[in-house]
C-alpha positions, 0 to 999 in steps of 0.5 A: 882742780887746775882750771878753776878759772873755768868754773862759774861763780856758783861752782866756786861757791859750792867748791868752797862750801864742800871743802873741795878748794879754798879761797887761796887756791882759787886766787892762786889759780886766777893769779897764774892765769892773769900773769900768763896772759895779761901782758898780751891782752892788757886787761888790768891796769894794776893787780895787788896780789899781796892784798888779795892773798891776805883777804883770801887767807882771812876768808879761809880762816872765817870759813873754818870757823863757820863765820863767812861774811856772805855766800861770796866770801872767798870769791875773787873779783876785779874792779874797774879803776873808776871805783875808789878802793883804799890804797889802790890806784884810781885812774879811770884808765886816764893819763889825766888822773895819774 
């Protein structure tokens, strides 16, 4: 499963549910993809992969215990920086808010 970024969310959920992959593997796949192309397309203002990895590990631990938070537990997401998230930049891509 080296092209997880090509999976739909439904396919990722199914893959997590049947143990075919893990939240950490999904994150690592997306991280590799982002790092390989974002310098050219500049889609992300910032990426906190260390925090994302902590969250993925926690998700995998919950899944092992059968205590997922929701069907989306373990699915990575990106937020536009107009949404406040603790300890993350909030610039709305504006130099004025830096």
